[in-house]
Wavefront OBJ file of the C-alpha trace (Angstrom):
o trace
v 53.622 -18.799 -37.071
v 50.161 -18.804 -38.244
v 49.427 -20.172 -34.803
v 50.621 -16.763 -33.224
v 49.238 -14.490 -35.462
v 46.057 -15.764 -34.876
v 46.243 -15.730 -31.362
v 47.173 -12.209 -31.627
v 44.087 -10.808 -33.543
v 41.907 -13.116 -31.534
v 43.651 -11.277 -28.534
v 43.287 -7.736 -29.911
v 39.727 -8.443 -31.149
v 38.636 -9.206 -27.795
v 40.289 -6.841 -25.669
v 39.169 -3.778 -28.000
v 35.800 -4.931 -26.824
v 36.323 -4.731 -23.804
v 37.477 -1.381 -23.472
v 34.444 -0.282 -25.485
v 32.225 -1.631 -23.070
v 29.411 0.957 -21.499
v 26.921 1.303 -19.046
v 22.985 0.926 -19.701
v 20.284 -0.805 -18.587
v 20.954 -3.712 -20.133
v 22.886 -7.194 -18.475
v 26.227 -8.257 -19.408
v 27.157 -11.744 -20.106
v 30.461 -13.549 -20.975
v 32.557 -16.601 -21.789
v 35.844 -16.411 -20.778
v 38.487 -19.025 -21.803
v 42.408 -19.027 -20.536
v 44.617 -22.579 -21.545
v 48.209 -22.533 -20.676
v 48.656 -25.965 -19.965
v 46.919 -28.791 -22.336
v 46.223 -31.993 -22.124
v 48.471 -33.854 -25.074
v 51.923 -32.304 -24.116
v 52.361 -32.235 -27.810
v 51.098 -28.853 -27.697
v 53.291 -25.999 -25.721
v 52.497 -24.473 -22.751
v 51.807 -21.156 -22.557
v 52.644 -18.955 -19.621
v 50.024 -16.549 -19.191
v 46.703 -17.254 -20.841
v 44.921 -18.668 -17.626
v 46.003 -15.855 -15.907
v 45.246 -13.350 -18.763
v 41.813 -14.621 -18.752
v 41.117 -14.660 -14.981
v 42.199 -10.686 -15.481
v 39.927 -10.248 -17.861
v 36.890 -11.978 -15.862
v 38.479 -9.502 -12.637
v 38.328 -6.435 -15.356
v 34.521 -7.312 -15.820
v 33.785 -7.732 -12.208
v 35.623 -4.939 -10.741
v 36.775 -2.428 -13.045
v 34.088 -1.010 -15.144
v 31.470 1.465 -14.695
v 28.878 -1.592 -14.201
v 30.354 -4.690 -12.827
v 29.162 -8.150 -14.046
v 28.126 -10.081 -11.355
v 29.828 -13.744 -11.160
v 26.514 -15.483 -12.355
v 26.744 -13.337 -15.355
v 30.242 -15.137 -16.117
v 31.834 -18.931 -17.243
v 35.523 -18.821 -16.763
v 36.843 -21.558 -18.061
v 40.916 -22.397 -17.165
v 42.991 -25.132 -18.493
v 41.230 -28.581 -18.015
v 38.468 -26.868 -17.203
v 38.064 -25.723 -20.910
v 37.362 -29.239 -22.657
v 35.303 -28.918 -25.848
v 32.666 -29.808 -24.311
v 32.816 -27.054 -21.472
v 33.254 -24.463 -23.868
v 30.358 -25.182 -26.475
v 28.223 -25.774 -23.165
v 29.449 -22.639 -22.345
v 28.536 -20.852 -25.518
v 25.168 -22.687 -25.668
v 24.572 -20.719 -21.853
v 25.839 -17.348 -23.653
v 23.142 -17.583 -26.312
v 20.096 -18.756 -23.607
v 21.200 -15.552 -21.560
v 21.314 -12.587 -24.009
v 18.600 -10.961 -24.512
v 18.121 -7.865 -26.778
v 20.719 -5.093 -25.395
v 22.290 -7.419 -23.377
v 25.855 -7.365 -23.877
v 27.850 -10.632 -24.537
v 31.619 -11.397 -24.629
v 34.226 -14.386 -25.516
v 37.363 -14.184 -24.822
v 39.665 -16.852 -25.025
v 43.634 -16.838 -24.286
v 45.372 -20.363 -25.699
v 46.661 -21.814 -28.791
v 45.025 -21.468 -31.833
v 45.946 -23.059 -35.382
v 44.633 -23.860 -39.064
v 43.702 -27.274 -40.373
v 45.774 -28.428 -43.094
v 45.085 -31.627 -43.867
v 41.658 -30.314 -45.066
v 41.365 -28.155 -48.355
v 39.197 -25.479 -47.059
v 41.926 -24.995 -44.261
v 40.130 -23.918 -41.265
v 40.629 -22.014 -38.481
v 40.277 -22.955 -35.054
v 40.750 -22.048 -31.224
v 42.375 -25.434 -29.431
v 40.285 -26.814 -26.544
v 42.094 -28.061 -23.095
v 41.362 -31.613 -24.630
v 41.904 -30.792 -28.250
v 44.472 -33.205 -30.552
v 47.167 -31.303 -31.963
v 46.836 -31.884 -35.602
v 43.435 -33.284 -35.567
v 40.781 -29.900 -35.326
v 37.853 -30.598 -37.703
v 35.456 -32.231 -34.741
v 38.097 -31.822 -32.147
v 38.535 -28.240 -31.591
v 36.366 -24.812 -31.670
v 35.901 -23.629 -35.328
v 35.954 -19.694 -36.095
v 33.008 -20.154 -38.127
v 31.281 -21.453 -35.519
v 32.383 -18.814 -33.319
v 31.007 -16.412 -36.116
v 27.667 -18.298 -36.799
v 27.355 -17.708 -32.897
v 28.218 -14.318 -32.367
v 26.021 -13.224 -35.589
v 22.725 -14.939 -33.732
v 23.865 -13.651 -30.692
v 23.529 -10.171 -32.640
v 20.573 -11.123 -34.941
v 18.294 -13.184 -32.886
v 18.732 -12.045 -29.742
v 19.402 -8.536 -30.699
v 22.798 -8.526 -27.910
v 25.739 -6.278 -28.324
v 28.685 -8.688 -29.275
l 1 2 3 4 5 6 7 8 9 10 11 12 13 14 15 16 17 18 19 20 21 22 23 24 25 26 27 28 29 30 31 32 33 34 35 36 37 38 39 40 41 42 43 44 45 46 47 48 49 50 51 52 53 54 55 56 57 58 59 60 61 62 63 64 65 66 67 68 69 70 71 72 73 74 75 76 77 78 79 80 81 82 83 84 85 86 87 88 89 90 91 92 93 94 95 96 97 98 99 100 101 102 103 104 105 106 107 108 109 110 111 112 113 114 115 116 117 118 119 120 121 122 123 124 125 126 127 128 129 130 131 132 133 134 135 136 137 138 139 140 141 142 143 144 145 146 147 148 149 150 151 152 153 154 155 156 157 158 159
């Protein structure tokens, strides 16, 4: 149940960010991830996560007042969304964003809590994340928050 609540909260948060998309003289960059099928079959497949991510990328590229060029997007679907590839894409986002730019992070896939750790941290699961062993094998929500803060404070980007 916690997985679904976390997933829904993340989807709503990032979709609201898309609605708030504005025009101006800045650039827009996005890391968009959709994982419907995971490497480890113990993680149940999702029907629409990869399609949702592709639709969000299409929206940014075609349906906004200021279309985002393909070179400003990192779209990682299913097996492309390994832990290493996701962190590499987030590093790319930090390198690209300058003051006034807009940064989007969209994730559609499984999320979970690490229950074997007293801190009970929340994680987004990469394609190659194993079930129930997330501390060094999944994307920490703390890392996402730190990256968002770095983009906002250091890069002066809109996140």
